C-alpha positions in Angstrom: 16.4 12.3 -1.3 16.1 9.0 -3.0 13.1 7.5 -4.8 11.5 4.3 -3.4 8.6 2.1 -4.4 6.1 1.4 -1.7 3.9 -1.7 -1.6 1.0 -2.4 0.8 -1.1 -5.6 1.2 -4.4 -5.4 3.0 -6.9 -8.2 3.8 -10.3 -6.5 3.7 -12.9 -7.5 6.2 -15.2 -8.5 3.4 -14.8 -9.2 -0.3 -14.5 -6.0 -2.4 -16.5 -5.3 -5.5 -15.5 -3.0 -8.3 -17.4 0.0 -7.0 -15.6 -0.2 -3.6 -12.2 -0.4 -5.2 -13.0 2.5 -7.5 -14.2 4.6 -4.5 -10.9 3.8 -2.8 -8.9 4.8 -5.9 -10.7 8.1 -5.9 -10.3 8.8 -2.2 -6.7 7.5 -1.6 -4.1 10.2 -2.5 -5.9 12.1 -5.2 -3.3 13.4 -7.7 -0.8 10.6 -7.1 -0.1 9.5 -10.7 2.0 6.6 -9.5 -0.7 5.1 -7.2 -1.9 1.7 -8.3 -4.6 -0.4 -6.6 -5.6 -3.9 -7.5 -7.3 -6.9 -6.1 -5.6 -10.2 -5.8 -8.8 -12.2 -6.1 -7.4 -15.7 -5.4 -6.1 -14.6 -2.1 -8.7 -12.0 -1.2 -6.1 -9.2 -0.9 -6.0 -5.6 -1.8 -2.6 -4.4 -3.1 -1.4 -0.9 -3.4 1.8 0.6 -4.8 3.2 4.0 -5.4 6.5 5.9 -5.6 7.9 8.3 -3.0 11.0 10.2 -2.1 12.6 9.7 1.3 15.9 10.3 3.1 16.6 6.5 3.4 15.0 3.1 3.3 13.8 3.2 6.9 12.0 6.5 6.3 10.4 5.0 3.2 9.1 2.1 5.2 7.5 4.5 7.6 5.8 6.1 4.6 4.6 2.7 3.4 3.0 2.2 6.9 1.3 5.6 6.5 -0.1 4.5 3.1 -1.4 1.3 4.7 -3.1 3.3 7.5 -4.7 5.5 4.8 -5.9 2.4 3.0 -7.4 0.9 6.1 -9.4 4.1 6.7 -11.2 3.6 3.4 -11.2 -0.2 3.4 -11.5 -1.7 6.9 -9.4 -4.9 7.3 -6.0 -6.1 8.4 -2.6 -4.7 7.3 -0.6 -7.8 6.2 2.5 -6.4 4.7 4.3 -3.1 3.8 7.5 -2.8 2.0 9.8 -0.2 0.6 12.1 -0.9 -2.3 15.1 1.1 -3.4 17.5 0.6 -6.2 19.8 -1.6 -4.2 17.8 -2.9 -1.2 14.4 -3.3 0.3 12.7 -3.5 3.7 9.6 -5.5 4.5 7.3 -5.5 7.5 4.8 -8.3 7.9 2.1 -8.7 10.5 2.9 -12.4 10.8 6.5 -13.6 10.3 
């Protein structure tokens, strides 16, 4: 198993305040010490990253999609992009090319 970095970009249905982001931090994958969540205020995006282990890059991208689905359960909106980055390559899925 290799280690990959997962990134997710979500466009929330409405602007997020600090309390909403904190609630999402508490609810999304408790115990994941690598989980990071932040707002990209100028673009109105919510960004999420974490580390995972997977068989290969394609499997890691599936895990990134799963993370995006978990985020949308706590923060309704649109999934814009998910990506998986390995030591030598990356895969990116975008909702709009």
